[in-house]
Backbone atoms as SQL, in Angstrom:
CREATE TABLE atoms (id INTEGER PRIMARY KEY, chain TEXT, resi INTEGER, resn TEXT, atom TEXT, x REAL, y REAL, z REAL);
INSERT INTO atoms VALUES
  (1, 'A', 1, 'MET', 'N', 0.836, -1.183, 0.000),
  (2, 'A', 1, 'MET', 'CA', 0.000, 0.000, 0.000),
  (3, 'A', 1, 'MET', 'C', 0.875, 1.238, 0.000),
  (4, 'A', 2, 'HIS', 'N', 0.319, 2.321, -0.511),
  (5, 'A', 2, 'HIS', 'CA', 1.036, 3.579, -0.637),
  (6, 'A', 2, 'HIS', 'C', 0.155, 4.719, -0.143),
  (7, 'A', 3, 'LEU', 'N', 0.780, 5.707, 0.483),
  (8, 'A', 3, 'LEU', 'CA', 0.049, 6.902, 0.875),
  (9, 'A', 3, 'LEU', 'C', -0.128, 7.798, -0.340),
  (10, 'A', 4, 'ALA', 'N', -1.252, 8.526, -0.398),
  (11, 'A', 4, 'ALA', 'CA', -1.516, 9.450, -1.503),
  (12, 'A', 4, 'ALA', 'C', -2.513, 10.497, -1.027),
  (13, 'A', 5, 'ARG', 'N', -2.601, 11.591, -1.768),
  (14, 'A', 5, 'ARG', 'CA', -3.596, 12.617, -1.462),
  (15, 'A', 5, 'ARG', 'C', -4.479, 12.800, -2.687),
  (16, 'A', 6, 'VAL', 'N', -5.783, 12.913, -2.466),
  (17, 'A', 6, 'VAL', 'CA', -6.734, 13.121, -3.559),
  (18, 'A', 6, 'VAL', 'C', -6.604, 14.561, -4.041),
  (19, 'A', 7, 'ILE', 'N', -6.309, 14.725, -5.346),
  (20, 'A', 7, 'ILE', 'CA', -6.111, 16.074, -5.878),
  (21, 'A', 7, 'ILE', 'C', -7.073, 16.407, -7.011),
  (22, 'A', 8, 'GLY', 'N', -7.931, 15.480, -7.403),
  (23, 'A', 8, 'GLY', 'CA', -8.848, 15.777, -8.496),
  (24, 'A', 8, 'GLY', 'C', -9.736, 14.601, -8.822),
  (25, 'A', 9, 'ALA', 'N', -10.518, 14.769, -9.874),
  (26, 'A', 9, 'ALA', 'CA', -11.447, 13.717, -10.288),
  (27, 'A', 9, 'ALA', 'C', -11.412, 13.573, -11.796),
  (28, 'A', 10, 'VAL', 'N', -11.849, 12.420, -12.258),
  (29, 'A', 10, 'VAL', 'CA', -11.935, 12.142, -13.693),
  (30, 'A', 10, 'VAL', 'C', -13.369, 11.739, -13.993),
  (31, 'A', 11, 'TRP', 'N', -13.954, 12.325, -15.015),
  (32, 'A', 11, 'TRP', 'CA', -15.289, 11.937, -15.460),
  (33, 'A', 11, 'TRP', 'C', -15.136, 11.253, -16.803),
  (34, 'A', 12, 'ALA', 'N', -15.740, 10.110, -16.946),
  (35, 'A', 12, 'ALA', 'CA', -15.703, 9.375, -18.204),
  (36, 'A', 12, 'ALA', 'C', -17.077, 8.757, -18.435),
  (37, 'A', 13, 'THR', 'N', -17.729, 9.179, -19.491),
  (38, 'A', 13, 'THR', 'CA', -19.056, 8.627, -19.758),
  (39, 'A', 13, 'THR', 'C', -18.987, 7.305, -20.504),
  (40, 'A', 14, 'GLN', 'N', -17.875, 7.038, -21.129),
  (41, 'A', 14, 'GLN', 'CA', -17.700, 5.773, -21.844),
  (42, 'A', 14, 'GLN', 'C', -16.625, 4.957, -21.142),
  (43, 'A', 15, 'LYS', 'N', -17.011, 3.811, -20.611),
  (44, 'A', 15, 'LYS', 'CA', -16.056, 2.945, -19.911),
  (45, 'A', 15, 'LYS', 'C', -16.367, 1.495, -20.225),
  (46, 'A', 16, 'VAL', 'N', -15.418, 0.630, -19.935),
  (47, 'A', 16, 'VAL', 'CA', -15.688, -0.793, -20.054),
  (48, 'A', 16, 'VAL', 'C', -16.780, -1.157, -19.050),
  (49, 'A', 17, 'GLU', 'N', -17.532, -2.188, -19.350),
  (50, 'A', 17, 'GLU', 'CA', -18.683, -2.574, -18.533),
  (51, 'A', 17, 'GLU', 'C', -18.317, -2.770, -17.059),
  (52, 'A', 18, 'THR', 'N', -17.166, -3.352, -16.779),
  (53, 'A', 18, 'THR', 'CA', -16.801, -3.638, -15.385),
  (54, 'A', 18, 'THR', 'C', -16.483, -2.384, -14.577),
  (55, 'A', 19, 'LEU', 'N', -16.354, -1.232, -15.243),
  (56, 'A', 19, 'LEU', 'CA', -16.085, 0.024, -14.520),
  (57, 'A', 19, 'LEU', 'C', -17.296, 0.952, -14.491),
  (58, 'A', 20, 'ARG', 'N', -18.433, 0.503, -14.996),
  (59, 'A', 20, 'ARG', 'CA', -19.641, 1.348, -14.938),
  (60, 'A', 20, 'ARG', 'C', -19.999, 1.601, -13.481),
  (61, 'A', 21, 'GLY', 'N', -20.224, 2.867, -13.176),
  (62, 'A', 21, 'GLY', 'CA', -20.555, 3.257, -11.808),
  (63, 'A', 21, 'GLY', 'C', -19.344, 3.486, -10.922),
  (64, 'A', 22, 'ALA', 'N', -18.173, 3.156, -11.415),
  (65, 'A', 22, 'ALA', 'CA', -16.960, 3.352, -10.611),
  (66, 'A', 22, 'ALA', 'C', -16.547, 4.819, -10.656),
  (67, 'A', 23, 'ARG', 'N', -16.177, 5.344, -9.496),
  (68, 'A', 23, 'ARG', 'CA', -15.723, 6.727, -9.384),
  (69, 'A', 23, 'ARG', 'C', -14.208, 6.750, -9.496),
  (70, 'A', 24, 'MET', 'N', -13.681, 7.646, -10.323),
  (71, 'A', 24, 'MET', 'CA', -12.236, 7.720, -10.515),
  (72, 'A', 24, 'MET', 'C', -11.704, 9.057, -10.021),
  (73, 'A', 25, 'LEU', 'N', -10.664, 8.998, -9.226),
  (74, 'A', 25, 'LEU', 'CA', -10.055, 10.203, -8.668),
  (75, 'A', 25, 'LEU', 'C', -8.585, 10.262, -9.059),
  (76, 'A', 26, 'ILE', 'N', -8.044, 11.473, -9.094),
  (77, 'A', 26, 'ILE', 'CA', -6.619, 11.670, -9.341),
  (78, 'A', 26, 'ILE', 'C', -5.953, 11.798, -7.978),
  (79, 'A', 27, 'VAL', 'N', -4.925, 10.988, -7.758),
  (80, 'A', 27, 'VAL', 'CA', -4.215, 11.026, -6.478),
  (81, 'A', 27, 'VAL', 'C', -2.737, 11.291, -6.716),
  (82, 'A', 28, 'GLN', 'N', -2.153, 12.032, -5.777),
  (83, 'A', 28, 'GLN', 'CA', -0.720, 12.306, -5.797),
  (84, 'A', 28, 'GLN', 'C', -0.044, 11.371, -4.808),
  (85, 'A', 29, 'PRO', 'N', 0.772, 10.408, -5.261),
  (86, 'A', 29, 'PRO', 'CA', 1.502, 9.542, -4.329),
  (87, 'A', 29, 'PRO', 'C', 2.409, 10.373, -3.416),
  (88, 'A', 30, 'LEU', 'N', 2.562, 9.917, -2.174),
  (89, 'A', 30, 'LEU', 'CA', 3.341, 10.621, -1.156),
  (90, 'A', 30, 'LEU', 'C', 4.361, 9.680, -0.517),
  (91, 'A', 31, 'THR', 'N', 5.415, 10.278, 0.044),
  (92, 'A', 31, 'THR', 'CA', 6.352, 9.509, 0.859),
  (93, 'A', 31, 'THR', 'C', 5.743, 9.349, 2.257),
  (94, 'A', 32, 'HIS', 'N', 6.428, 8.597, 3.120),
  (95, 'A', 32, 'HIS', 'CA', 5.953, 8.449, 4.498),
  (96, 'A', 32, 'HIS', 'C', 5.977, 9.780, 5.247),
  (97, 'A', 33, 'GLU', 'N', 6.803, 10.717, 4.771),
  (98, 'A', 33, 'GLU', 'CA', 6.855, 12.043, 5.387),
  (99, 'A', 33, 'GLU', 'C', 5.849, 12.991, 4.736),
  (100, 'A', 34, 'LEU', 'N', 4.999, 12.462, 3.881),
  (101, 'A', 34, 'LEU', 'CA', 3.917, 13.178, 3.190),
  (102, 'A', 34, 'LEU', 'C', 4.421, 14.178, 2.157),
  (103, 'A', 35, 'ALA', 'N', 5.619, 13.954, 1.625),
  (104, 'A', 35, 'ALA', 'CA', 6.129, 14.755, 0.514),
  (105, 'A', 35, 'ALA', 'C', 5.693, 14.090, -0.804),
  (106, 'A', 36, 'GLU', 'N', 5.446, 14.899, -1.816),
  (107, 'A', 36, 'GLU', 'CA', 5.028, 14.356, -3.105),
  (108, 'A', 36, 'GLU', 'C', 6.096, 13.423, -3.657),
  (109, 'A', 37, 'ARG', 'N', 5.626, 12.320, -4.269),
  (110, 'A', 37, 'ARG', 'CA', 6.541, 11.342, -4.856),
  (111, 'A', 37, 'ARG', 'C', 5.994, 10.918, -6.213),
  (112, 'A', 38, 'GLY', 'N', 6.711, 11.209, -7.277),
  (113, 'A', 38, 'GLY', 'CA', 6.305, 10.778, -8.606),
  (114, 'A', 38, 'GLY', 'C', 5.139, 11.566, -9.170),
  (115, 'A', 39, 'MET', 'N', 4.572, 11.031, -10.239),
  (116, 'A', 39, 'MET', 'CA', 3.487, 11.687, -10.964),
  (117, 'A', 39, 'MET', 'C', 2.130, 11.255, -10.399),
  (118, 'A', 40, 'PRO', 'N', 1.139, 12.145, -10.478),
  (119, 'A', 40, 'PRO', 'CA', -0.216, 11.758, -10.061),
  (120, 'A', 40, 'PRO', 'C', -0.727, 10.578, -10.894),
  (121, 'A', 41, 'VAL', 'N', -1.630, 9.798, -10.314),
  (122, 'A', 41, 'VAL', 'CA', -2.225, 8.656, -11.010),
  (123, 'A', 41, 'VAL', 'C', -3.740, 8.694, -10.835),
  (124, 'A', 42, 'VAL', 'N', -4.430, 8.029, -11.751),
  (125, 'A', 42, 'VAL', 'CA', -5.883, 7.879, -11.644),
  (126, 'A', 42, 'VAL', 'C', -6.146, 6.585, -10.888),
  (127, 'A', 43, 'ALA', 'N', -6.999, 6.674, -9.866),
  (128, 'A', 43, 'ALA', 'CA', -7.314, 5.502, -9.049),
  (129, 'A', 43, 'ALA', 'C', -8.826, 5.364, -8.918),
  (130, 'A', 44, 'VAL', 'N', -9.314, 4.142, -8.950),
  (131, 'A', 44, 'VAL', 'CA', -10.726, 3.886, -8.702),
  (132, 'A', 44, 'VAL', 'C', -10.974, 4.032, -7.209),
  (133, 'A', 45, 'ASP', 'N', -12.010, 4.782, -6.856),
  (134, 'A', 45, 'ASP', 'CA', -12.323, 5.050, -5.448),
  (135, 'A', 45, 'ASP', 'C', -13.298, 4.007, -4.921),
  (136, 'A', 46, 'THR', 'N', -12.881, 3.256, -3.897),
  (137, 'A', 46, 'THR', 'CA', -13.769, 2.242, -3.308),
  (138, 'A', 46, 'THR', 'C', -14.276, 2.642, -1.925),
  (139, 'A', 47, 'VAL', 'N', -13.882, 3.851, -1.450),
  (140, 'A', 47, 'VAL', 'CA', -14.227, 4.231, -0.070),
  (141, 'A', 47, 'VAL', 'C', -14.868, 5.612, 0.041),
  (142, 'A', 48, 'SER', 'N', -15.275, 6.208, -1.072),
  (143, 'A', 48, 'SER', 'CA', -15.897, 7.544, -1.081),
  (144, 'A', 48, 'SER', 'C', -14.960, 8.614, -0.530),
  (145, 'A', 49, 'ALA', 'N', -13.738, 8.636, -1.015),
  (146, 'A', 49, 'ALA', 'CA', -12.766, 9.656, -0.611),
  (147, 'A', 49, 'ALA', 'C', -13.153, 11.005, -1.222),
  (148, 'A', 50, 'ALA', 'N', -12.645, 12.069, -0.601),
  (149, 'A', 50, 'ALA', 'CA', -12.958, 13.427, -1.055),
  (150, 'A', 50, 'ALA', 'C', -11.669, 14.161, -1.407),
  (151, 'A', 51, 'PRO', 'N', -11.769, 15.211, -2.212),
  (152, 'A', 51, 'PRO', 'CA', -10.577, 15.998, -2.556),
  (153, 'A', 51, 'PRO', 'C', -9.875, 16.500, -1.289),
  (154, 'A', 52, 'GLY', 'N', -8.539, 16.404, -1.293),
  (155, 'A', 52, 'GLY', 'CA', -7.735, 16.854, -0.160),
  (156, 'A', 52, 'GLY', 'C', -7.487, 15.779, 0.876),
  (157, 'A', 53, 'GLN', 'N', -8.234, 14.695, 0.871),
  (158, 'A', 53, 'GLN', 'CA', -8.053, 13.662, 1.892),
  (159, 'A', 53, 'GLN', 'C', -6.794, 12.839, 1.642),
  (160, 'A', 54, 'LEU', 'N', -6.198, 12.424, 2.742),
  (161, 'A', 54, 'LEU', 'CA', -5.063, 11.501, 2.706),
  (162, 'A', 54, 'LEU', 'C', -5.643, 10.091, 2.640),
  (163, 'A', 55, 'VAL', 'N', -5.165, 9.308, 1.687),
  (164, 'A', 55, 'VAL', 'CA', -5.713, 7.968, 1.481),
  (165, 'A', 55, 'VAL', 'C', -4.562, 6.974, 1.322),
  (166, 'A', 56, 'PHE', 'N', -4.896, 5.703, 1.329),
  (167, 'A', 56, 'PHE', 'CA', -3.901, 4.737, 0.910),
  (168, 'A', 56, 'PHE', 'C', -4.438, 3.985, -0.286),
  (169, 'A', 57, 'ILE', 'N', -3.507, 3.699, -1.189),
  (170, 'A', 57, 'ILE', 'CA', -3.869, 3.082, -2.452),
  (171, 'A', 57, 'ILE', 'C', -3.095, 1.787, -2.638),
  (172, 'A', 58, 'VAL', 'N', -3.634, 0.928, -3.465),
  (173, 'A', 58, 'VAL', 'CA', -2.920, -0.258, -3.905),
  (174, 'A', 58, 'VAL', 'C', -2.787, -0.149, -5.414),
  (175, 'A', 59, 'LYS', 'N', -1.731, -0.752, -5.930),
  (176, 'A', 59, 'LYS', 'CA', -1.466, -0.683, -7.363),
  (177, 'A', 59, 'LYS', 'C', -1.369, -2.088, -7.955),
  (178, 'A', 60, 'ALA', 'N', -1.361, -2.121, -9.277),
  (179, 'A', 60, 'ALA', 'CA', -1.202, -3.352, -10.050),
  (180, 'A', 60, 'ALA', 'C', -2.353, -4.328, -9.798),
  (181, 'A', 61, 'ARG', 'N', -2.070, -5.600, -9.705),
  (182, 'A', 61, 'ARG', 'CA', -3.124, -6.616, -9.592),
  (183, 'A', 61, 'ARG', 'C', -3.974, -6.434, -8.339),
  (184, 'A', 62, 'GLU', 'N', -3.356, -5.957, -7.250),
  (185, 'A', 62, 'GLU', 'CA', -4.116, -5.754, -6.015),
  (186, 'A', 62, 'GLU', 'C', -5.218, -4.714, -6.216),
  (187, 'A', 63, 'ALA', 'N', -5.017, -3.772, -7.117),
  (188, 'A', 63, 'ALA', 'CA', -6.036, -2.749, -7.374),
  (189, 'A', 63, 'ALA', 'C', -7.303, -3.389, -7.928),
  (190, 'A', 64, 'ALA', 'N', -7.179, -4.295, -8.831),
  (191, 'A', 64, 'ALA', 'CA', -8.353, -4.964, -9.400),
  (192, 'A', 64, 'ALA', 'C', -9.070, -5.791, -8.339),
  (193, 'A', 65, 'LYS', 'N', -8.324, -6.370, -7.410),
  (194, 'A', 65, 'LYS', 'CA', -8.941, -7.187, -6.361),
  (195, 'A', 65, 'LYS', 'C', -9.815, -6.364, -5.425),
  (196, 'A', 66, 'ALA', 'N', -9.608, -5.048, -5.384),
  (197, 'A', 66, 'ALA', 'CA', -10.403, -4.188, -4.511),
  (198, 'A', 66, 'ALA', 'C', -11.810, -3.955, -5.070),
  (199, 'A', 67, 'LEU', 'N', -12.026, -4.309, -6.315),
  (200, 'A', 67, 'LEU', 'CA', -13.316, -4.082, -6.972),
  (201, 'A', 67, 'LEU', 'C', -14.157, -5.354, -6.956),
  (202, 'A', 68, 'GLU', 'N', -15.471, -5.178, -7.138),
  (203, 'A', 68, 'GLU', 'CA', -16.358, -6.337, -7.185),
  (204, 'A', 68, 'GLU', 'C', -15.966, -7.262, -8.332),
  (205, 'A', 69, 'GLU', 'N', -15.620, -6.667, -9.457),
  (206, 'A', 69, 'GLU', 'CA', -15.204, -7.447, -10.621),
  (207, 'A', 69, 'GLU', 'C', -13.678, -7.428, -10.680),
  (208, 'A', 70, 'CYS', 'N', -13.048, -8.474, -10.202),
  (209, 'A', 70, 'CYS', 'CA', -11.590, -8.466, -10.065),
  (210, 'A', 70, 'CYS', 'C', -10.856, -8.550, -11.396),
  (211, 'A', 71, 'THR', 'N', -11.576, -8.641, -12.501),
  (212, 'A', 71, 'THR', 'CA', -10.913, -8.634, -13.800),
  (213, 'A', 71, 'THR', 'C', -10.945, -7.247, -14.430),
  (214, 'A', 72, 'SER', 'N', -11.363, -6.229, -13.673),
  (215, 'A', 72, 'SER', 'CA', -11.419, -4.865, -14.194),
  (216, 'A', 72, 'SER', 'C', -10.026, -4.361, -14.539),
  (217, 'A', 73, 'PRO', 'N', -9.916, -3.606, -15.635),
  (218, 'A', 73, 'PRO', 'CA', -8.611, -3.099, -16.057),
  (219, 'A', 73, 'PRO', 'C', -8.226, -1.825, -15.309),
  (220, 'A', 74, 'VAL', 'N', -7.710, -1.962, -14.093),
  (221, 'A', 74, 'VAL', 'CA', -7.312, -0.801, -13.299),
  (222, 'A', 74, 'VAL', 'C', -5.857, -0.955, -12.847),
  (223, 'A', 75, 'ASP', 'N', -5.174, 0.188, -12.714),
  (224, 'A', 75, 'ASP', 'CA', -3.786, 0.204, -12.251),
  (225, 'A', 75, 'ASP', 'C', -3.669, 0.605, -10.789),
  (226, 'A', 76, 'ALA', 'N', -4.703, 1.325, -10.265),
  (227, 'A', 76, 'ALA', 'CA', -4.636, 1.788, -8.880),
  (228, 'A', 76, 'ALA', 'C', -6.053, 1.885, -8.311),
  (229, 'A', 77, 'ALA', 'N', -6.172, 1.641, -7.009),
  (230, 'A', 77, 'ALA', 'CA', -7.455, 1.755, -6.320),
  (231, 'A', 77, 'ALA', 'C', -7.237, 2.377, -4.945),
  (232, 'A', 78, 'ILE', 'N', -8.144, 3.273, -4.576),
  (233, 'A', 78, 'ILE', 'CA', -8.129, 3.842, -3.232),
  (234, 'A', 78, 'ILE', 'C', -8.877, 2.862, -2.343),
  (235, 'A', 79, 'VAL', 'N', -8.200, 2.351, -1.300),
  (236, 'A', 79, 'VAL', 'CA', -8.807, 1.331, -0.454),
  (237, 'A', 79, 'VAL', 'C', -8.955, 1.764, 1.003),
  (238, 'A', 80, 'GLY', 'N', -8.553, 2.999, 1.330),
  (239, 'A', 80, 'GLY', 'CA', -8.720, 3.458, 2.693),
  (240, 'A', 80, 'GLY', 'C', -8.494, 4.949, 2.820),
  (241, 'A', 81, 'ILE', 'N', -9.120, 5.540, 3.819),
  (242, 'A', 81, 'ILE', 'CA', -8.926, 6.956, 4.140),
  (243, 'A', 81, 'ILE', 'C', -8.113, 7.003, 5.429),
  (244, 'A', 82, 'VAL', 'N', -7.008, 7.751, 5.407),
  (245, 'A', 82, 'VAL', 'CA', -6.083, 7.804, 6.540),
  (246, 'A', 82, 'VAL', 'C', -6.569, 8.841, 7.558),
  (247, 'A', 83, 'ASP', 'N', -6.645, 8.430, 8.819),
  (248, 'A', 83, 'ASP', 'CA', -7.015, 9.347, 9.902),
  (249, 'A', 83, 'ASP', 'C', -5.793, 10.031, 10.483),
  (250, 'A', 84, 'ALA', 'N', -4.680, 9.311, 10.592),
  (251, 'A', 84, 'ALA', 'CA', -3.459, 9.879, 11.156),
  (252, 'A', 84, 'ALA', 'C', -2.271, 9.049, 10.708),
  (253, 'A', 85, 'VAL', 'N', -1.101, 9.690, 10.707),
  (254, 'A', 85, 'VAL', 'CA', 0.164, 9.010, 10.404),
  (255, 'A', 85, 'VAL', 'C', 1.117, 9.296, 11.540),
  (256, 'A', 86, 'SER', 'N', 1.753, 8.262, 12.065),
  (257, 'A', 86, 'SER', 'CA', 2.712, 8.424, 13.153),
  (258, 'A', 86, 'SER', 'C', 3.956, 7.620, 12.809),
  (259, 'A', 87, 'LEU', 'N', 5.105, 8.268, 12.833),
  (260, 'A', 87, 'LEU', 'CA', 6.357, 7.590, 12.537),
  (261, 'A', 87, 'LEU', 'C', 7.162, 7.453, 13.817),
  (262, 'A', 88, 'ALA', 'N', 7.514, 6.227, 14.171),
  (263, 'A', 88, 'ALA', 'CA', 8.333, 5.975, 15.348),
  (264, 'A', 88, 'ALA', 'C', 9.793, 5.933, 14.929),
  (265, 'A', 89, 'GLY', 'N', 10.622, 6.766, 15.499),
  (266, 'A', 89, 'GLY', 'CA', 12.038, 6.749, 15.200),
  (267, 'A', 89, 'GLY', 'C', 12.404, 7.334, 13.862),
  (268, 'A', 90, 'GLY', 'N', 11.475, 7.901, 13.145),
  (269, 'A', 90, 'GLY', 'CA', 11.749, 8.536, 11.860),
  (270, 'A', 90, 'GLY', 'C', 12.226, 7.550, 10.818),
  (271, 'A', 91, 'LEU', 'N', 11.444, 7.266, 9.870),
  (272, 'A', 91, 'LEU', 'CA', 11.820, 6.343, 8.796),
  (273, 'A', 91, 'LEU', 'C', 12.575, 7.049, 7.716);
């Protein structure tokens, strides 16, 4: 899993059948210190995240497993909303 922040949304009226009704958000991956890491990605939202929220995402095959239809063609999925981050000893 990876930390990320929701920075936008994607609207698509034409999608493959397995993604109908799926909400897609743009997330910025973050380091454990909450600094931006890499390029933003589009992730399917499974937890009703909102813009600005800190979330955790899964990528690759695990992303598809987060959906009802595990054969959906997705690269990333939001699977949780983060309430707090605490680092012991500084990573």
